[in-house]
N, C-alpha and C positions, 0 to 999 in steps of 0.2 A: 519490531518488524522482523520477520523470519529471514535468516541469512541463507536459507536453502535455495538452490537454483532448481526450480521445478522442472519436471519432465515435459510439462505442457505450458503453453503461453497463458499466463494468468493475469495479465494487465497490471503487473507490478514493475515500476521502473527499477532497473538494476542498481542505480545509485542509491536507492532506499533500502536495499536488502542489508540486513544487519544493523540498521540505524535504530536509535531509540527515539521515540516521539511521544507526544501526549495527545490523547483523544480529547478533542474540543467540540465535537458535534456529532449528531446522528443524521443520516440521510434517508432512513427507512430501509425496508427490505427490497433488494433488487436481485433479479436472476444473475447468477454468476456465469459470464461467458468464458468458455474454455476452448482453446484452439484458435484457429484463424482461417479466414477465407471460407472455402466451401466446407472445410472440416470443422467449423465452429459449432459448438453445441452450447445449450444453456442449461445449467444445473438449477436445482431448486433455489428460490430466493433466499437470501441471507442478509443480515444487517450490513450496511455500508456505513463506515465511520469516517469522519474528517479527522485527520491526524496532523498535528503541528510538529515540524522538525526544525531544529536550529540549523539554519543554512550554513553557518560556519563549520559545523561538525560534518555536514554533508559535502560541501564544496571547498572547504578551506577558507583562507583569508578573504577570498573573493566574496563570500557570503556573510562576512562579519556584520553584525547588527541587524540581520534579516531573518525572517522565518519562511519556511516553505510549508504549504498545506497540501495534503493529498487525500482524496476520497478513496478508501481501500475497503475491500471486503473483509469481514471478520476472520474468515479462514486463512487469510494471508498474514494475520498478526499473531504475535506471541506475547503473552503477559510477562512483564518483567517484575521480579520480586524485589 
């Protein structure tokens, strides 16, 4: 997950920025909404992927033994080598 704080509202929860997850599913191509309210625009469709995160890494001991899943647009993800 990219750690960059975007200049525009991109539908990415702040608590997931910079976290490492595993792609576990595909949701097809969906238009990427950018902005909010009357200023919202839709960009070309791109793949939406379901990503699993270790909740303990995201939320600390409160999340121990749990996972968090989020559907995220591909352009919001970074590949980890």
